[in-house]
C-alpha positions as a LaTeX table, in Angstrom:
\begin{tabular}{lrrr}
\hline
Residue & $x$ (\AA) & $y$ (\AA) & $z$ (\AA) \\
\hline
Met1 & 0.00 & 0.00 & 0.00 \\
Thr2 & 1.37 & 3.36 & $-0.93$ \\
Asp3 & 1.85 & 6.13 & 1.59 \\
Val4 & $-0.70$ & 8.29 & $-0.21$ \\
Leu5 & $-3.53$ & 5.79 & 0.34 \\
Arg6 & $-2.53$ & 4.82 & 3.88 \\
Pro7 & $-5.05$ & 7.18 & 5.64 \\
Phe8 & $-7.88$ & 5.61 & 3.64 \\
Arg9 & $-7.20$ & 1.96 & 4.34 \\
Phe10 & $-10.00$ & 1.68 & 6.95 \\
Val11 & $-12.59$ & 3.54 & 4.89 \\
Arg12 & $-15.26$ & 1.31 & 3.44 \\
Phe13 & $-17.18$ & 2.71 & 0.53 \\
Ala14 & $-20.87$ & 1.87 & 0.41 \\
Pro15 & $-22.86$ & 1.86 & $-2.80$ \\
Ile16 & $-24.46$ & 5.20 & $-3.64$ \\
Phe17 & $-28.03$ & 4.02 & $-3.09$ \\
Val18 & $-27.19$ & 2.85 & 0.43 \\
Arg19 & $-25.31$ & 6.02 & 1.36 \\
Asp20 & $-28.06$ & 8.38 & 0.17 \\
Thr21 & $-30.88$ & 6.76 & 2.09 \\
Pro22 & $-31.49$ & 8.27 & 5.54 \\
Arg23 & $-30.89$ & 6.01 & 8.48 \\
Val24 & $-33.64$ & 5.18 & 10.94 \\
Ala25 & $-31.79$ & 7.07 & 13.68 \\
Asp26 & $-31.67$ & 10.17 & 11.47 \\
Met27 & $-35.42$ & 10.00 & 10.91 \\
Gln28 & $-36.00$ & 9.55 & 14.64 \\
Gln29 & $-33.90$ & 12.62 & 15.35 \\
Ile30 & $-35.80$ & 14.69 & 12.80 \\
Ile31 & $-39.15$ & 13.61 & 14.24 \\
Leu32 & $-37.99$ & 14.34 & 17.79 \\
Ile33 & $-36.72$ & 17.79 & 16.83 \\
Val34 & $-40.06$ & 18.60 & 15.19 \\
Leu35 & $-41.86$ & 17.39 & 18.34 \\
Ile36 & $-39.57$ & 19.47 & 20.57 \\
Val37 & $-40.28$ & 22.59 & 18.50 \\
Ala38 & $-44.02$ & 21.86 & 18.57 \\
Ala39 & $-44.00$ & 21.38 & 22.36 \\
Ala40 & $-41.97$ & 24.57 & 22.82 \\
Leu41 & $-44.38$ & 26.55 & 20.64 \\
Ala42 & $-47.34$ & 25.11 & 22.54 \\
Thr43 & $-45.67$ & 26.15 & 25.79 \\
Leu44 & $-45.13$ & 29.65 & 24.44 \\
Gly45 & $-48.75$ & 29.79 & 23.26 \\
Met46 & $-50.10$ & 28.78 & 26.66 \\
Leu47 & $-47.84$ & 31.30 & 28.36 \\
Ala48 & $-49.06$ & 34.09 & 26.07 \\
Arg49 & $-52.68$ & 33.07 & 26.50 \\
Gly50 & $-52.26$ & 33.01 & 30.29 \\
Leu51 & $-50.74$ & 36.48 & 30.24 \\
Ile52 & $-53.61$ & 37.77 & 28.11 \\
Val53 & $-56.20$ & 36.23 & 30.45 \\
Met54 & $-54.46$ & 37.77 & 33.47 \\
Ser55 & $-54.15$ & 41.19 & 31.86 \\
Arg56 & $-57.84$ & 41.35 & 30.98 \\
Gly57 & $-58.78$ & 40.76 & 34.60 \\
Lys58 & $-61.97$ & 38.82 & 33.78 \\
Asp59 & $-60.81$ & 35.64 & 35.54 \\
Ile60 & $-61.56$ & 36.64 & 39.12 \\
Thr61 & $-61.49$ & 33.15 & 40.63 \\
Gly62 & $-58.30$ & 32.14 & 38.80 \\
Val63 & $-59.74$ & 28.85 & 37.50 \\
Gln64 & $-58.87$ & 29.58 & 33.89 \\
Ser65 & $-55.38$ & 30.84 & 34.79 \\
Asn66 & $-54.69$ & 27.68 & 36.79 \\
Arg67 & $-55.90$ & 25.49 & 33.94 \\
Leu68 & $-53.68$ & 27.32 & 31.43 \\
Met69 & $-50.72$ & 27.04 & 33.82 \\
Ser70 & $-51.31$ & 23.31 & 34.10 \\
Tyr71 & $-51.30$ & 23.00 & 30.30 \\
Arg72 & $-48.08$ & 25.05 & 30.13 \\
Ile73 & $-46.36$ & 22.82 & 32.68 \\
Gly74 & $-47.52$ & 19.74 & 30.78 \\
Phe75 & $-46.13$ & 21.04 & 27.49 \\
Gln76 & $-42.85$ & 21.94 & 29.19 \\
Ala77 & $-42.58$ & 18.45 & 30.67 \\
Leu78 & $-43.31$ & 16.94 & 27.26 \\
Ala79 & $-40.58$ & 19.06 & 25.66 \\
Ile80 & $-38.09$ & 17.98 & 28.34 \\
Val81 & $-38.99$ & 14.32 & 27.82 \\
Phe82 & $-38.41$ & 14.70 & 24.06 \\
Ile83 & $-35.04$ & 16.38 & 24.71 \\
Val84 & $-33.96$ & 13.57 & 27.04 \\
Ile85 & $-34.99$ & 10.97 & 24.45 \\
Leu86 & $-33.02$ & 12.87 & 21.79 \\
Phe87 & $-29.94$ & 12.87 & 24.03 \\
Leu88 & $-30.33$ & 9.14 & 24.68 \\
Ile89 & $-30.58$ & 8.42 & 20.96 \\
Asn90 & $-27.47$ & 10.49 & 20.20 \\
Arg91 & $-25.41$ & 8.83 & 22.93 \\
His92 & $-22.79$ & 6.62 & 21.33 \\
\hline
\end{tabular}
């Protein structure tokens, strides 16, 4: 083996059709990232809606504010679970 090709002796070349297809792990990562973004946007939406409800002052008993806060906490927990799953998938 020549010295020029020595760095490439462990490289295995796959056929083009195999190399271009996305792996299952890549698809899982894409799906998880989309779910994380969706959960983060839902959290932001619930936070904004809760602020609007509080600023209007029509919710005297606080029932609606508490319900919106519960939804926000649920969406935050869901986003954290998706992030942990993404980290576990990327762990090598």
